[in-house]
Phi, psi and omega in degrees: 000132180295148185297330179297317177295324180297318178296320179298318177296319178304314181293321179297313180296325181301321179301315177294319186295326183282338186268328185206150177271351182295133176082000182299323183289347178278349182276147174302142183306319183293328178288321179298320180296313182290329179296331180284343188303311185287348178274352179284145178283164176295161189276008183235137178228151174226161177299144174095356181297331180279351182257000180294142177267130184241127173256114190254151169055051178273134180277115186250355175227175176268009183300147175280351179287113185291349182268349182277086185228170187224144176240145176242130178251115187252135177303148180288153170062037176281143171292156187304321184257006182288139181241137177233151175298157181244142175244119183256122184266131181245111183282174179277194188274116179197153181299145184297333183296347180263009172035066182301337177300339182267358179292151182302324181298322183274326177294324179286322174299317180301314179294321180297314180297317181294319178293340178273000174104001179249165176267125179264141179228121174242149181202156176263133181225174190266051174259123181233080180293134359262022179292156179297111187199001188299314183294318179298317180296318180297322176300318180291321179298314178297321179295322178295317178298314180297321180296314180299317181290321180292331181251026185302317181296321182296324185250017176060041181256140169276106188295345182256013178223092185231143173239139172254131176234124184243147182238138170055234182291355175284351182309318179302337181286346174296337181295343178296342179243026181242013188251010175082005183244018179229065183297342179283346174274107188271342178198160179232145179226135176234123175254116181037061188237148176294123178244355175215096185273003177293345178244022184251183178297343178294344179302333183275345187235336183250150179280172186296326179296318179292321179299320177290316184299324185254016172261116183302327182299332181299328186280349176291335180279321188254336187235019187307320183286343184255356183287140173287164176304144185233138175243126180240128175248130186240138176263114185299333180246037181299131184273348185279122181304136178068000181299307182288331173300318179298313180294316183297321179292324178294313182300315181299315181290322180297320178295320180295332179269357176058045178274168177284106188222131170248135184229132179230123180249134175254102185305324183254007184284139174264172176300122185085031185299336182293342172232006183242323183257093188275078179219176186293328179295320176300314180295323178298316181294319177299316178299315181298320180296316181291321177297320176301313179302312184295321179300315185274340179270331186269356172273095185296317182228150176240120180284131179255000000 
């Protein structure tokens, strides 16, 4: 079985695994081990993560899918009118019924971001890699952004200071903030994420126009001057076929276009190293990513 299919099975099994313990012993041991991976928390902790206020299962679209919901992680002890920048987390490709916003990796990231002084936002969307789903997922991403901005006062968010961070197959969703019409998105972050899907499994399900539209590398040619600062984290031992090829081609082109880019490589990191490779390099990259976010989000105005 190809490793891409194996990862897809892992994600499918994880959905069942997170909801009930029934039948777990019927699963092959290697699948059970991999199913637990996404439920593990990130390898970095800070004080105050247990004091974060969480608003759960907020309906952010008009969809009939009961699983398409959003959570907000708010820093503790905020004044009533205090506003903080928001970091919106975009998960990879998996059916909505497996509610990835509830996985340990994202609940811990949400708490970590909030304890670091920013508002964390996680949500489930309709991206099913490699099935045809890019347009549906992009609609959900835009809806989540709109919901956060429309409810900014309620959740103590500064609606004009937002960061998008995408993981794995969620990388194509970063393009929603690469078209010059989202000035409130101050920075983008990609963790082991597809940045050129023209060489990915989507080739079998999406047409060429969609592949170009949702490949971040495409925007380096047309929107280089308008792109917000970008932070890219790469797993040196990424198991997903063409993932690092995708990242490497983006980095090479980004440098040629001289954009604002921060790059962090984990030589020994596997796919999902932020909750899988428990070493100092993983923690260093997580710290660097959050510091990058804070630098670009906390500068309210830039004097020209």
